[in-house]
FITILO-298329 format. One record per residue: y, z, x of N, C-alpha, C in turn. Coordinates in steps of 0.2 Angstrom, whole numbers, plus 5000, padded with zeros to 4 digits. Layout:
BEGIN
YZXYZXYZX
...
***
This chain:
BEGIN
500048044908500448084915500048124919
499548104925499248154928499848224931
499948264930500148324933499948354941
500548394944500548414952500748484951
500248544955500448604953500348614961
501148644965501148654973501148744973
500948774976500748844976501048864983
501348904984501448954990501549034989
500949054994500949124996501049135003
501049215004500649235011500249285010
499949285016499349335012498949365021
499149425019499149485026498249475028
498049425029497549395035497549335037
497049325042497049295047496849215042
497249165046497049105043496249105044
495949115049495049105049494649135043
495049195041494549225033494549195029
495249155029495449125023495349065024
495149025027494748955030494048945028
493749015028492849025027492949035020
493449075018493349095011493449025003
493448985008493548915003493048875005
492648915012492048855014491348895011
491548955010490549005008490648985002
489948955000490049004993489949054988
489649104993489849164988490649194988
490849194993491549164994491949154989
491649084988492349034982492149064977
491549114975491249094969491549164967
491749204971492049264971492849264968
493049214973493949224968494349144967
493749104965494349054963494249044955
493649054952493649064945494249094942
494749094939495349144935494749174934
495449264930495049294926494649284920
493949284920493649284913493249234914
493249214919492749174919492249174928
491549154927491049154930490849104935
490949084940490749034946489949024948
489648964944489048954950489448914955
489048904960489248844965488448814966
488448754964487848724966487648694971
488348674975488148624982488948644984
488748664992489448654998489248625003
489248565004489248535011489848525013
490248605018490648625019490748555029
491048485024491148465031491348395029
491648345034492148275033491548255028
491748215022491248195016490848215015
490448285018490148315013490448325005
489948345001490148354993490148434989
490448444985490248534984490348504976
490148554973489948554964489748614964
490248634958490048714953490348694947
490148754944490448754935490648814935
491148824931491448884926491148904921
491048944920490848984912491349034909
491449014903492049054900491349114897
491649194901491049244900491449264893
491849254889491949274882491349214878
491649154878491149124872490549074878
490349084883489749044887489748984888
490348954885490548874886490548874893
490448804897490748804904490748724906
491048724911491248664912491248624920
490648584923490448574928491048514931
491148534937491648484943491248464950
491548454953491248414961491648364964
491648364968492048294976492048314981
492448304985492048284991492548284997
492448335004492848365007493148295012
493648285012494248225016494248225021
494848285023494748305030494448385030
494448405034494448485037494548505046
495148535045495548555049495348645051
494948665056494748725056495248765056
495448815049495748895049496548845049
496548765048497348745048497348695040
496748655040496848635033496348605031
496348615022495648575019495948535014
495748455014495848415007495248395008
495148394998494548384995494648354988
494248314985494348304979494048324975
494248324968493848374963493948324953
493248304953493148264945492748314941
493048324936492748354932492048304925
491548314924490848304924491048264914
491548324912491848304904492248254906
492248184901492348134900493048134898
493248194894493848174890494348204897
494048234904494648244908494448194914
494548134914494448074917494748084925
494848034930495148044934494848124942
495048084946495048114952495848154954
495648234953496248264957496048294963
496548264967496548284975496848364978
496548404981496848474983496948444990
497748484992497648504999497948574999
497648615005497648665007497748665016
498448705014498748715022499048775023
498648815031498648865032499048865041
499548925038499848945045499949005046
499749025052499949095055500749095055
500849155053501449195052501449275053
501849315054501849375059501549405055
501449405049501249445044500449425040
500149385044499649355039499449265039
499449255035499349165036499949135030
500349085033500849045025500049015023
499949025016499648945011499948935007
500048855010500048805004499548775002
499548754993499448704991499348674986
499248634986499448544983498848524977
498948534972498148514965498748444963
498548384967498848304964498348294958
498648234953498248214947497848264942
497848304939497848354937497648304930
497248334926497148274919497648274914
497848234909498348244905498148294900
497348304898497348344891497348424896
497548434903497648514904498448524907
498748584901499048604904499348614912
499948564912500048594921500048684923
500548704916500848774916500148814915
499548794911499048834914498548804919
498648754925498348764928498848794934
499348804936499648844938499648924939
499548964931499449024931498849024931
498248974933497448994935497649014943
497648944946497948944952498049024955
498749044951498949124952498449184954
498249164948497749244946497149204950
496949154953496349144960496549154965
497249154967497649184975497649244974
497749284968497849364969497049374970
496549334967495849384969495749364975
496049274979495749284986496249324990
496749364990496949414993496549484992
496349474988495949544986495149554989
495049484993494449474996494549485003
494949445007495249445015495749475016
495949535013496549555015496449625019
495849635015495649705018495049685025
495149745030494849715036494449785037
493849755037493349825036492749785044
492849875045492449835050491849885050
491049855055490549855052490349945054
***
């Protein structure tokens, strides 16, 4: 039975900055892969109906897995909905990720839901990976560095 992971964070950065971090190839490559993985972004067409494709490489073993999908909904600075599908046939199905951003007094309230996680991926491992990624996201977007 496919699983679902739901996450909630408050990040001390404007929604615009967090939204960009989900859509700029260099930004997403820096924060999305969990610790110990490197990310290569092969395609990122940030528009509704546009596709994304990337791979994560385990820095220890050198093994990688590729995945990609389609942007279903992009509401600037408020919401992203996209799909992900692994290239590996042992990880069938299509996941849907919904990201919502809301301005709050100290920054941005962030909600993420990743639905239809393949059975072979333990939901708790997916949750742990997202927690690591969100810590990296905060380290990217929270500094307000002036030119």
